[in-house]
C-alpha positions in Angstrom: -17.9 -23.6 18.0 -17.0 -27.4 16.9 -18.8 -28.6 19.9 -21.2 -25.7 20.6 -24.5 -27.3 18.9 -23.9 -30.6 20.8 -23.7 -28.9 24.1 -26.6 -26.4 23.6 -28.7 -29.6 22.8 -27.8 -31.1 26.0 -27.5 -27.8 28.1 -28.7 -24.7 26.7 -27.7 -22.7 29.9 -24.2 -24.1 29.8 -23.8 -23.3 26.3 -24.7 -19.8 26.8 -22.1 -19.5 29.5 -19.5 -21.0 27.0 -20.6 -18.6 24.2 -20.1 -15.5 26.6 -16.9 -16.8 27.9 -15.4 -17.2 24.1 -17.0 -14.0 23.0 -13.9 -12.2 21.3 -15.7 -8.8 21.4 -15.3 -8.6 25.1 -12.6 -8.7 27.7 -12.7 -11.8 29.6 -12.9 -11.9 33.4 -11.1 -14.9 35.4 -10.6 -15.6 39.0 -10.5 -18.8 40.9 -10.0 -21.0 37.9 -13.7 -20.2 37.2 -13.6 -20.4 33.4 -11.7 -23.7 33.6 -13.6 -25.2 36.1 -17.0 -24.0 34.7 -16.0 -25.3 31.1 -14.8 -28.4 32.5 -18.1 -29.3 34.3 -20.1 -28.1 31.2 -18.5 -30.1 28.6 -18.3 -33.0 30.6 -22.0 -33.0 31.7 -23.4 -32.2 28.3 -21.3 -34.5 26.0 -21.0 -37.3 28.5 -17.3 -37.4 28.3 -15.6 -39.6 31.2 -12.9 -38.4 33.2 -10.6 -41.0 31.9 -11.4 -40.0 28.3 -11.0 -36.3 29.0 -7.7 -36.8 31.0 -6.0 -34.2 33.2 -4.7 -30.9 31.8 -1.0 -30.7 32.0 -0.8 -26.9 32.6 1.2 -25.7 35.6 -1.6 -22.8 36.1 -4.2 -25.4 36.5 -2.7 -28.2 38.1 -3.6 -26.6 41.3 -7.2 -26.0 40.7 -9.7 -27.7 42.7 -12.8 -27.5 40.9 -16.3 -27.7 42.8 -18.4 -30.8 41.9 -21.1 -30.7 41.1 -21.1 -27.8 38.8 -24.3 -26.4 40.5 -22.0 -25.0 43.1 -20.4 -22.6 40.6 -22.3 -19.3 40.9 -23.0 -17.5 37.5 -25.1 -14.8 38.7 -28.0 -15.8 36.9 -31.0 -14.8 36.9 -30.0 -12.4 39.9 -27.4 -11.5 42.4 -29.3 -11.1 45.7 -27.9 -8.9 48.7 -29.8 -7.3 51.5 -28.8 -4.0 49.8 -30.8 -4.9 46.7 -30.8 -7.3 43.9 -28.7 -7.0 40.8 -29.8 -8.5 37.5 -26.8 -9.2 35.0 -27.5 -9.7 31.5 -25.3 -12.8 31.2 -23.1 -15.1 33.2 -20.8 -13.1 35.6 -19.6 -16.1 37.6 -15.9 -15.2 36.6 -16.3 -11.7 38.5 -18.3 -13.4 41.4 -15.3 -15.8 41.7 -12.9 -12.9 42.4 -14.2 -12.9 46.0 -13.7 -16.6 46.2 -10.1 -16.2 44.9 -9.4 -13.7 47.8 -11.0 -16.0 50.3 -8.7 -18.8 49.0 -5.5 -16.5 49.5 -6.4 -14.9 52.9 -7.4 -18.4 54.3 -3.5 -19.0 54.2 -2.2 -16.0 55.9 -1.9 -15.3 59.7 0.7 -15.3 62.5 2.6 -18.3 60.8 1.9 -17.7 57.3 3.6 -20.2 54.6 4.5 -17.2 52.4 5.7 -19.6 49.6 2.0 -21.1 49.5 0.4 -17.5 49.8 2.7 -16.5 46.7 1.7 -19.7 44.7 -2.1 -19.2 45.7 -1.8 -15.7 44.5 -0.7 -16.5 41.3 -2.8 -19.6 40.6 -6.0 -18.1 41.8 -5.5 -15.3 38.9 -5.3 -12.4 41.3 -1.7 -11.5 40.4 -2.9 -11.3 36.8 -5.8 -9.4 37.7 -3.7 -7.0 39.8 -1.3 -6.3 37.1 -3.4 -6.1 34.3 -2.3 -3.1 32.0 -5.0 -0.3 32.4 -3.3 2.5 31.1 -5.4 5.3 30.0 -8.2 4.5 32.8 -8.4 7.8 34.9 -8.4 6.0 38.2 -5.8 3.4 37.4 -3.5 6.1 36.1 -3.7 8.2 39.1 -2.7 5.2 41.5 0.1 4.2 39.1 1.5 7.5 39.3 1.0 8.0 43.1 2.9 4.7 43.7 5.3 4.9 41.2 4.7 1.5 39.4 1.8 -0.2 37.5 2.2 -3.2 39.6 2.1 -1.4 42.8 -0.4 -3.8 44.5 1.7 -6.9 43.6 4.6 -5.0 44.7 3.2 -4.8 48.0 2.3 -8.5 48.4 5.6 -9.4 47.3 7.2 -7.2 50.1 4.9 -9.0 52.6 5.5 -12.5 51.4 9.4 -12.3 50.9 11.6 -14.7 52.6 13.6 -13.7 54.7 11.4 -10.9 55.6 12.0 -7.5 57.0 9.1 -5.8 55.8 6.6 -4.9 58.7 7.2 -5.3 62.3 5.4 -8.6 62.8 3.9 -11.6 60.9 0.4 -10.5 61.9 1.1 -7.1 60.4 2.3 -8.5 57.1 -0.8 -10.8 57.2 -3.1 -7.7 57.1 -1.4 -6.0 54.3 -1.8 -9.0 52.2 -5.4 -9.7 53.1 -6.6 -6.0 52.7 -4.6 -5.4 49.6 -6.4 -8.1 47.9 -9.8 -7.7 49.4 -9.8 -4.0 49.3 -7.2 -2.4 46.9 -7.2 -5.0 44.1 -11.0 -5.2 44.1 -11.8 -1.5 44.2 -9.3 -1.2 41.2 -11.0 -4.0 39.4 -14.6 -2.5 40.1 -13.8 0.8 39.0 -12.0 -0.2 35.8 -15.0 -2.4 34.6 -17.4 0.5 35.3 -15.1 3.0 33.6 -15.0 0.8 30.6 -18.7 0.6 30.7 -18.8 4.4 30.0 -16.7 4.4 26.9 -18.0 3.8 23.5 -18.7 0.1 23.0 -21.3 -1.9 21.7 -24.5 -2.3 24.1 -23.7 -5.8 25.1 -19.9 -5.1 25.6 -20.9 -2.0 27.7 -23.1 -4.2 29.7 -20.8 -6.9 30.1 -18.1 -4.5 31.8 -20.9 -3.1 34.0 -22.0 -6.4 35.1 -18.6 -7.5 35.7 -17.9 -4.5 38.0 -21.2 -4.9 39.9 -20.5 -8.8 40.4 -17.1 -8.0 41.7 -18.3 -5.7 44.3 -21.1 -7.9 45.5 -19.3 -11.4 45.3 -20.6 -14.9 45.5 -22.6 -15.9 48.5 -19.7 -18.1 49.6 -17.0 -15.2 49.2 -19.2 -12.3 50.3 -17.3 -12.1 53.4 -14.1 -11.2 51.5 -15.7 -8.3 49.4 -15.8 -4.5 49.5 -19.6 -5.0 50.0 -18.9 -6.6 53.4 -16.2 -4.1 54.2 -18.8 -1.4 54.0 -21.1 -3.2 56.4 -18.5 -3.6 58.7 -17.7 0.2 58.7 -21.3 1.0 58.7 -21.5 -0.8 62.1 -18.7 0.9 63.4 -20.0 4.5 62.3 -23.8 4.1 62.8 -24.3 4.2 59.0 -26.5 1.0 58.5 -29.8 0.9 57.1 -33.0 0.0 59.2 -32.3 -3.6 59.0 -29.4 -3.1 61.2 -26.8 -4.8 59.0 -26.7 -3.2 55.7 -24.4 -0.2 55.1 -26.1 3.1 53.4 -23.0 3.0 51.3 -24.1 -0.4 50.1 -27.5 0.5 49.3 -26.4 3.8 47.5 -23.9 1.6 45.4 -26.3 -1.1 44.7 -29.0 1.3 43.4 -26.4 3.2 41.4 -25.3 -0.1 39.8 -28.9 -0.9 38.9 -29.4 2.5 37.3 -26.1 2.2 35.3 -27.1 -1.2 34.1 -30.0 -0.2 32.1 -29.3 3.5 31.8 -28.1 5.8 29.2 -24.5 6.8 29.0 -25.1 9.9 30.9 -26.7 8.0 33.6 -23.9 5.2 33.7 -21.4 8.2 34.1 -23.3 9.6 37.0 -23.6 6.1 38.6 -19.9 5.5 38.2 -19.3 8.9 40.1 -21.7 7.7 42.9 -20.2 4.4 43.2 -16.6 5.9 43.5 -17.8 8.5 46.0 -19.2 6.0 48.0 -16.1 3.8 48.0 -14.3 7.0 49.3 -16.8 7.0 52.2 -16.1 3.4 53.0 -12.3 3.7 52.9 -12.3 7.2 54.6 -14.2 5.4 57.7 -11.8 2.6 57.4 -8.8 4.9 57.4 -10.1 6.9 60.4 -10.9 4.0 62.3 -7.6 2.6 62.3 -6.0 5.9 63.1 -8.3 5.7 66.2 -7.2 2.2 67.0 -3.5 2.9 66.7 -3.9 6.1 68.8 -5.4 3.9 71.7 -2.8 1.2 71.1 0.1 4.0 71.5 -2.0 5.5 74.4 -2.5 2.1 76.3 1.0 0.9 75.6 -0.2 -2.0 73.3 1.3 -3.7 70.1 0.2 -1.4 67.4 1.8 -3.4 64.6 -1.2 -5.0 63.0 -3.5 -1.8 63.4 -0.9 0.4 61.6 -0.5 -2.1 58.8 -4.2 -2.4 58.4 -4.6 1.3 58.3 -1.9 1.5 55.7 -3.5 -1.1 53.5 -7.1 0.6 53.8 -5.3 4.1 53.2 -3.8 2.8 50.0 -7.3 2.6 48.6 -7.8 6.3 48.7 -4.2 7.8 49.1 -3.9 9.1 45.5 -7.4 10.9 45.7 -6.5 12.3 49.1 -3.2 13.4 47.9 -4.3 15.3 45.0 -6.8 17.3 47.1 -4.9 17.8 50.3 -1.0 17.3 49.9 -0.1 18.3 53.3 -2.9 16.1 54.8 -1.7 13.5 52.9 1.6 13.4 54.1 0.4 13.5 57.7 -1.9 10.3 57.3 0.9 8.6 55.1 3.5 9.2 57.7 1.4 8.1 60.7 0.7 4.7 58.9 4.0 4.1 57.3 5.1 0.9 58.9 8.6 2.1 59.0 7.7 4.6 61.4 7.0 4.4 64.9 3.7 6.2 65.4 3.3 8.9 68.0 0.0 10.3 69.4 -1.0 12.0 72.6 -4.4 14.0 73.5 -6.2 11.9 70.7 -3.8 13.6 68.1 -3.7 10.9 65.5 -7.6 10.3 65.4 -8.2 14.1 65.3 -5.5 14.9 62.6 -6.6 11.8 60.3 -10.3 12.9 60.9 -9.5 16.6 59.9 -7.9 15.2 56.7 -10.7 13.0 55.9 -13.5 15.7 56.6 -11.7 18.0 54.3 -11.1 15.2 51.6 -14.7 14.2 51.6 -16.1 17.9 51.5 -19.8 17.9 51.3 -20.0 14.3 51.8 -18.2 14.1 55.0 -21.5 13.8 57.1 -22.1 10.4 55.3 -19.1 8.9 57.1 -21.2 8.8 60.4 -19.5 9.1 63.9 -16.9 6.5 64.8 -18.0 4.5 67.8 -16.2 5.3 71.2 -15.1 8.7 69.9 -17.9 10.9 71.0 -16.1 12.1 74.1 -13.0 13.4 71.8 -13.1 17.0 71.4 -10.7 17.9 68.7 -9.1 21.3 68.5 -10.0 23.4 65.5 -6.5 23.9 64.9 -4.0 21.1 65.5 -0.1 21.5 65.8 2.1 20.7 63.0 5.4 22.1 63.6 5.7 23.1 60.1 7.3 25.1 58.8 9.2 25.6 62.1 8.8 25.7 65.7 9.7 28.9 67.0 10.8 29.7 70.5 12.8 32.4 72.4 15.8 30.1 72.3 15.8 29.8 68.8 13.7 28.1 65.8 13.7 24.5 65.1 12.9 23.1 61.6 11.6 19.6 61.6 12.1 17.6 58.2 8.0 16.6 58.5 5.0 17.3 60.4 5.6 16.7 64.1 2.1 17.5 65.4 1.7 14.1 67.1 5.1 14.8 69.1 3.9 18.4 69.9 0.7 17.2 71.2 2.8 15.6 74.1 2.9 19.0 75.8 -0.9 19.6 75.2 -1.5 16.2 76.9 0.9 17.3 79.7 -0.9 20.6 80.1 -4.4 18.9 79.9 -3.5 16.3 82.6 -1.5 18.7 85.1 -4.4 21.4 84.9 -6.7 19.0 86.8 -4.0 19.1 89.9 -4.3 21.2 92.8 -5.2 21.4 96.7 -8.5 19.7 95.8 -7.7 17.3 93.2 -10.0 14.6 91.7 -7.2 11.7 91.7 -9.4 9.5 89.6 -9.9 11.9 87.1 -6.2 12.9 86.9 -5.3 9.0 86.6 -8.0 8.4 83.9 -6.7 11.4 81.8 -3.3 10.5 82.2 -4.1 7.2 80.6 -6.6 8.4 78.1 -4.3 11.2 76.5 -1.5 8.7 75.9 0.9 9.7 78.7 0.7 6.5 80.6 1.5 4.5 77.4 4.7 6.6 77.0 5.7 6.2 80.8 5.1 2.5 80.7 6.6 1.9 77.2 9.5 -0.9 77.3 12.5 0.8 75.9 14.9 -2.2 76.8 18.4 -1.5 75.1 18.2 2.1 75.4 20.9 3.3 77.7 19.3 5.8 79.7 16.1 3.9 80.1 18.2 0.8 81.2 20.0 2.7 83.9 16.8 3.9 85.2 14.9 0.7 85.2 17.9 -0.8 87.1 17.9 1.9 89.7 14.4 1.7 90.4 14.1 -2.0 89.9 11.0 -1.9 87.6 10.2 -1.1 84.0 7.3 1.1 85.1 8.8 3.2 88.0 7.2 6.3 86.9 3.7 4.9 86.8 4.3 2.9 90.1 5.0 6.2 92.0 2.3 8.1 90.2 -0.5 5.5 90.9 0.4 5.2 94.5 -0.3 8.9 94.8 -3.2 9.2 92.8 -4.5 6.0 94.6 -3.6 7.2 97.9 -1.8 4.0 99.0 1.5 5.3 100.3 3.8 8.2 100.4 2.1 11.4 101.7 -1.5 12.4 102.5 -0.8 16.2 102.1 -2.9 17.3 99.0 -0.1 19.9 98.1 2.7 17.3 98.4 0.6 14.7 96.4 0.0 17.4 93.7 3.6 18.3 93.4 4.7 14.5 92.9 2.0 14.0 90.3 2.7 16.9 88.4 6.8 16.8 88.2 6.3 13.0 87.6 4.4 13.7 84.4 5.8 17.0 83.3 9.5 15.9 84.0 10.1 12.6 84.5 7.9 11.2 82.0 8.9 13.9 79.6 12.5 13.7 79.8 12.2 9.6 79.2 10.1 10.2 76.2 12.3 12.8 74.7 15.7 10.9 75.3 14.2 7.9 74.2 13.3 9.5 70.8 16.6 11.5 70.4 18.5 8.1 71.1 16.5 6.1 68.6 17.2 8.8 66.3 20.9 8.3 66.7 20.9 4.6 65.5 21.1 5.4 61.8 20.7 8.5 59.2 17.5 8.0 57.2 14.0 9.3 57.0 12.6 7.2 60.0 15.4 8.3 62.3 15.0 11.8 61.4 11.5 11.7 62.2 12.3 10.1 65.8 14.8 13.1 66.4 12.3 15.7 65.2 9.8 14.0 67.5 12.0 14.3 70.6 12.7 18.0 69.7 9.1 18.7 69.5 8.3 17.1 72.9 11.0 19.2 74.3 9.8 22.5 72.9 6.1 21.8 73.0 3.5 23.9 71.4 3.3 27.6 72.0 0.3 27.4 74.0 1.4 24.5 76.3 5.2 25.4 76.4 4.7 26.3 80.1 4.2 22.5 80.6 7.4 21.4 79.0 11.0 20.7 80.0 12.0 23.5 78.1 10.1 25.8 80.5 11.5 23.9 83.6 14.9 25.0 82.1 14.0 28.6 82.0 12.5 28.6 85.4 15.7 27.2 87.0 17.8 29.5 84.9 16.0 32.4 86.5 16.9 30.8 90.0 20.5 30.2 89.0 21.3 33.4 87.0 21.7 31.3 83.7 19.3 33.1 81.8 20.5 34.8 78.6 17.8 37.5 78.5 14.5 35.5 79.1 16.1 32.0 77.8 18.1 29.7 79.9 21.5 28.9 78.7 20.6 25.2 78.9 17.8 25.8 76.3 20.0 27.6 73.9 22.7 24.7 74.0 19.8 21.9 73.8 18.3 23.7 70.8 21.7 24.3 69.0 22.4 20.5 69.6 19.0 19.6 68.4 19.5 21.7 65.2 22.8 20.2 64.6 21.8 16.7 65.3 18.8 17.0 62.8 21.0 17.9 59.9 24.0 15.5 60.9 25.2 13.4 58.0 26.5 10.4 60.1 25.4 8.6 63.5 28.6 9.8 65.3 28.0 13.4 64.6 24.2 13.1 65.8 25.1 10.9 68.9 27.6 13.7 70.0 24.7 16.0 69.8 22.6 13.8 72.0 25.1 13.6 74.7 25.1 17.4 74.8 21.4 17.2 75.2 21.6 14.7 78.0 24.3 16.7 79.9 21.9 19.7 79.8 19.2 17.6 81.0 21.3 16.8 84.1 22.0 20.5 84.5 18.3 21.5 84.5 17.5 18.6 87.1 20.6 19.1 89.1 19.5 22.7 89.5 16.0 21.5 90.5 17.3 19.1 93.1 19.8 21.5 94.7 17.1 24.1 94.9 14.5 22.0 96.8 17.4 20.7 99.1 18.0 24.3 99.9 14.3 25.0 100.4 13.8 22.2 102.9 16.6 23.7 105.0 14.6 27.2 104.9 11.6 25.2 106.0 13.3 23.7 108.9 14.8 26.7 110.1 11.6 28.7 109.7 9.6 25.8 111.4 7.3 25.7 108.3 5.6 22.8 106.5 8.5 20.9 104.6 6.1 18.3 103.1 5.4 19.9 99.5 9.2 21.1 98.9 10.3 17.7 99.9 7.9 15.9 97.8 8.5 18.5 94.9 12.4 17.7 95.4 11.7 14.1 95.4 10.1 14.0 92.0 12.7 16.3 90.6 15.4 14.1 92.1 14.1 10.9 90.4 14.8 12.5 87.1 18.5 12.4 87.5 19.0 9.8 90.6 20.4 6.9 88.4 23.0 9.0 86.6 24.1 10.4 90.1 24.4 6.8 91.4 26.7 6.0 88.5 29.4 8.2 89.9 28.6 8.2 93.7 26.3 5.5 94.9 26.4 6.4 98.8 25.7 10.0 97.7 22.7 9.0 95.8 21.5 6.9 98.6 21.9 9.9 100.9 20.0 12.3 98.7 17.2 9.5 98.4 17.0 9.9 102.1 16.8 13.7 102.2 13.8 13.4 99.8 12.2 10.4 101.3 8.6 11.9 102.1 8.4 9.3 104.9 10.8 11.0 107.1 11.1 14.6 108.3 14.2 16.5 107.9 16.4 16.3 110.8 19.0 19.2 110.3 19.7 22.2 107.9 22.7 20.9 106.0 20.7 19.3 103.0 21.7 22.0 100.6 25.5 21.7 101.1 25.3 17.9 101.3 23.4 17.7 98.1 25.7 20.1 96.4 28.5 17.8 97.3 26.8 15.0 95.8 25.6 16.5 92.6 29.4 18.1 92.1 30.3 14.5 91.3 28.5 14.8 88.0 31.1 17.1 87.0 28.7 19.6 85.4 30.1 22.9 84.0 29.8 25.5 86.8 29.0 28.3 84.4 26.1 26.0 83.1 25.2 25.3 86.6 25.2 29.0 87.8 24.5 29.8 91.5 21.4 29.3 93.4 19.8 32.8 94.2 20.1 33.5 98.1 23.3 31.2 98.4 25.9 33.4 97.5 26.9 33.6 101.3 26.4 29.9 102.0 29.6 28.5 103.2 29.7 24.5 102.8 33.2 24.3 104.2 33.5 21.3 106.6 30.0 19.8 105.7 30.1 16.3 104.6 28.0 13.6 103.4 27.8 10.5 106.0 30.2 7.8 104.6 27.5 5.2 104.9 24.1 6.6 104.0 22.0 3.5 104.8 23.4 3.2 108.2 22.9 7.0 108.9 19.3 6.9 108.1 18.8 3.8 110.1 20.1 5.5 113.2 19.3 9.0 112.3 18.2 11.3 115.2 14.4 12.2 115.8 13.6 15.1 113.8 12.2 18.4 115.2 8.4 18.8 115.4 6.9 19.6 112.0 4.4 22.3 111.4 0.8 21.2 110.7 0.4 20.1 107.0 -2.3 22.8 106.6 0.1 25.6 107.7 0.2 28.1 104.9 3.6 28.7 103.0 5.7 31.4 104.1 4.7 35.0 103.0 7.6 37.2 101.2 8.5 38.8 104.6 8.6 35.8 106.5 10.7 34.1 103.7 13.1 36.9 103.7 13.7 36.5 107.4 14.0 32.5 106.8 16.6 33.0 104.0 18.5 35.5 106.4 18.5 32.7 109.1 19.7 30.2 106.5 22.5 32.5 105.5 23.4 33.4 109.0 23.6 29.6 109.9 25.9 28.8 107.0 27.9 31.8 107.5 
């Protein structure tokens, strides 16, 4: 007021800006040093004060202020804020609110894969964003909901501080932390500021104070022309492009058009109109961030399926979901837990059969209710047919072997069995191999098979044995692509099916369980539960699980307890005890019990197919299918066998080598001698049906397997690959012949 008349005489518009800035009836807005820089420019220009006379303000919070020169570059929003979605006319200067987007731009420019976190922290403070994020807003309905949900009134700054701490263990990569910082500022803080200002405009204030609040919310949403790329407005356009919800101009989101329309109505409307307009804005913000949440669920889903780094997409998804999480949690607590668990960067995301996308979509559709159609359809997802009911595993997974109670939703892990079933159902004597391969990849099984699990004891042993990190897909793709191995369709089908259903499954299960032994906390419990869920599978796809394989072999070996194999009961008991273990040593002990039972299951498989090869040779039947099937089963335990009998493992390799035909009928006895070195409990193993009379006395494994196969005699003539499998009568004759041979 001391200099106001002089300023007004030289710069009426500038004086109006200053008067608005210092109007004590209004709550001031500030970002990116707007008030300081604007006041400095106006005073210096209007009063002709030299820089030397003015001096430099010695205040820590403005020392870093890089004010734009000339002042004309500082936007005030007057006479209008123009966007492709519509034009907004504020009643007075809204430059401080427009500058919010420039403040975000200033901070985000500093983040990346090589972020100087100290610089980010300093800019977050000096730009005014920390103060804006932490401003007490108790009593505002949206703010109270978010503060309660996150357990802190400074939840946004808490998140930024975790992401910028040095040293830093938050998040799995610098890129992930950068995404959390950027999206927290550009989206979470911005949305809270927008809703706060608009809410205040619906309260009992004077007309000009009401309008000032409403204008500030509108300006924060739209941003300056230089900072619009870092606004919620821009986020809406990006998601509109992803979901096909752009206006006729092909660039403007329908959500933006609706928000700008509502802002204009609220600016000049009655209190009732403003309240309705605020509801419209809030609803459209929910649309934008439901779109963002679902998009990143799909991207992480594809990262997992393609065995790509998911860290950044998971962190982005978390930051986007934070913008609407309290609303979702209030409307659908169970659904919120699913989405939160998936995006929690402390967790390893799981997804098969498009589960993550479908599960998050179901939550978002339920959350949006009658507005769900406004989300549109996410690009590249039209081919995904989500099931009406998705697996959860809650409150329990019930099997004939017993009940397992997970600590949280394990739908993603259960969907592994659905993916296996969907893929293996394509296999047969007239297989479309290209379709099998593409489905194997699309449903996430390839990503699991090719995941680098270096440091995990079982995976390391298998990688060393097969001299490849991708030993499972190396074999699978040779068969699907018809490069080598066997041309017989039945044999190819067996290798494909058993590689997917047994080899990939066991490695994935044991990986989850192993990582679950490394600590006792929420994240390792989720891993243990995931391994259990993959072993047990969904009720509809349990026939495509390792659990089912165990029951089949139990029937062959007399190790069923009713309809359930002893192996399954032992594994389920170990899974349950491991889940509730209070220390890592106890959980690790249960893990080793499970590994032993996996060895039992696949030792049974291997031995059975060695016996069937003998039967094929005696009956002059085509051995190719049994040999291929045996090879696929054998590969599930081969490295463990090598660790106790390297020569024996090499010999069994030769038995199931599909490039050579079997030359004798001692495969059962020789394989049994090798597998006995695993020292598996004989009661657990049982006795293979039709072998009780087999006498393996005097049968030996060649002392040098490599030399033996190099000089092995020529095999007998094999039956035509097209020859049908033995009928029941012929099979009985063959078994009798085998028993006679061994007697």
